C-alpha positions in Angstrom: 0.0 0.0 0.0 1.3 3.5 -0.8 1.5 6.2 1.9 -1.3 8.1 0.1 -3.6 5.2 0.4 -3.2 5.2 4.2 -4.3 8.8 4.7 -7.8 7.9 5.8 -6.6 5.0 8.0 -8.3 4.3 11.4 -5.1 5.1 13.3 -5.2 8.7 12.3 -8.7 9.1 13.7 -7.8 7.1 16.8 -4.7 9.3 17.4 -6.7 12.5 17.0 -9.4 11.3 19.4 -6.7 10.5 22.0 -5.1 13.9 21.5 -8.5 15.5 22.1 -9.1 13.5 25.3 -5.8 14.6 26.7 -6.4 18.3 25.8 -3.7 18.6 23.1 -4.1 22.1 21.6 -0.7 22.6 20.0 0.7 20.3 17.3 4.0 20.8 15.7 4.9 18.9 12.5 7.2 18.5 9.6 5.2 17.4 6.6 5.2 13.7 6.1 3.1 11.4 3.8 2.6 8.8 6.6 1.3 11.5 8.9 -0.7 13.4 6.4 -4.1 12.1 7.5 -3.5 13.0 11.1 -2.0 16.4 10.1 -5.2 17.1 8.1 -7.4 16.2 11.1 -5.3 18.6 13.3 -5.5 21.4 10.8 -9.2 21.0 10.5 -9.9 21.1 14.2 -10.7 24.6 15.4 -9.5 23.6 18.9 -6.0 22.6 17.7 -3.2 25.0 16.6 -1.3 23.0 14.0 2.1 24.5 13.2 4.2 23.4 10.2 7.9 23.5 10.9 11.0 23.5 8.8 12.9 21.2 11.2 12.0 19.0 14.1 14.0 20.9 16.7 11.5 23.7 16.3 8.8 21.4 17.5 10.4 20.8 20.9 10.8 24.6 21.4 7.2 25.1 20.3 5.9 22.6 22.9 8.1 24.1 25.6 6.4 27.4 24.9 3.0 25.8 24.8 3.6 24.2 28.2 4.8 27.5 29.7 1.7 29.2 28.3 -0.7 26.6 29.8 -1.3 24.4 26.7 -0.5 20.7 26.0 1.1 19.7 22.8 2.4 16.9 20.6 5.1 16.6 18.0 4.6 14.7 14.8 7.6 13.6 12.7 9.2 10.9 10.6 12.0 8.8 12.0 14.6 10.5 9.8 13.9 13.7 11.8 14.8 12.1 15.1 18.5 12.6 14.2 17.9 16.4 14.3 16.7 16.6 17.9 19.2 15.2 20.5 20.3 18.7 21.7 16.7 19.8 22.1 15.9 16.6 24.0 18.6 17.6 26.5 16.9 21.0 26.8 13.6 19.3 27.4 15.1 17.2 30.2 16.8 20.2 31.8 13.7 22.4 31.3 11.4 19.8 32.9 8.4 20.0 30.5 6.4 17.1 29.0 7.0 15.9 25.5 5.0 13.4 23.4 6.0 12.5 19.9 4.2 10.5 17.2 6.9 9.2 14.9 6.3 7.4 11.6 9.1 5.0 10.8 11.1 4.6 7.7 13.9 2.2 6.8 11.8 -0.8 7.7 9.1 -2.7 5.8 9.7 -2.6 2.0 11.9 0.5 2.2 13.0 1.6 -1.2 15.4 4.3 -0.1 18.6 3.0 1.6 19.3 6.4 3.1 16.4 5.9 5.4 17.7 2.6 6.9 20.4 3.9 9.3 18.0 6.4 11.1 15.3 3.7 11.1 17.7 1.5 13.1 18.8 4.4 15.3 15.5 6.0 16.2 14.5 3.9 19.2 18.0 3.6 20.8 18.6 7.4 20.4 15.2 8.2 22.0 15.8 5.7 24.8 19.3 7.0 25.5 17.7 10.5 25.9 15.2 9.3 28.5 12.2 9.0 26.3 9.8 6.1 26.9 9.3 4.4 23.6 6.4 2.2 22.4 5.9 0.8 18.9 2.5 0.4 17.1 2.6 -2.4 14.6 -1.2 -2.7 14.1 -3.9 0.0 13.9 -5.5 -1.3 17.0 -2.3 -0.6 19.0 -2.3 3.2 18.4 -5.1 4.3 20.7 -3.9 2.5 23.8 -0.2 3.3 23.3 -0.9 7.0 22.7 -3.2 7.1 25.7 -0.5 5.7 27.9 2.1 8.0 26.4 0.1 11.2 27.1 -0.9 10.0 30.6 2.8 9.2 31.5 4.2 12.4 30.1 1.6 14.8 31.6 1.1 13.0 35.0 4.8 13.6 35.8 4.6 17.0 34.1 8.1 16.4 32.8 7.9 13.0 31.2 8.9 12.2 27.6 7.2 9.5 25.5 7.2 8.5 21.8 5.0 6.2 19.9 6.6 4.8 16.8 4.2 4.0 14.0 5.7 1.0 12.2 6.3 1.4 8.5 4.3 -1.8 7.9 1.3 0.0 9.4 1.7 3.2 7.3 2.5 1.3 4.2 5.5 1.3 1.9 6.2 4.3 -0.2 6.3 3.6 -3.9 8.0 6.5 -5.6 
């Protein structure tokens, strides 16, 4: 299945419903085909401020500001962008604000681009080394429960960090 065929997938709707239940009002994202359905739902929601970014580091700063201003947020990105954020993850830990990320994976199932494979392998170990609790969704039915737990963990502690990795087999292989 191509990424564009997955835009209306159930997991997008489930993820947006969990975000609404947890009061997520700020969403930062770098455009990504695997996240496009969820991004569209966030952009269409009048209660959500969806902010497109040029790089993933901006998302962590955006969510720090949102937290300081009394809002909850979430960062949406592709696994290749995780390599851009280690310094900002250190700032998050030092600053003591919650962070939840939804990350679509590349470099896995039927990957056509060999440049995606190294970061696909490094995503989970990098996040774990930075103190981020990581869970992986391999089926659409996994997403709601994993995201619910990620938001609960991050916001209960008020300084927790969690990421839900959306397996490439779930979003579908890209075909171009």
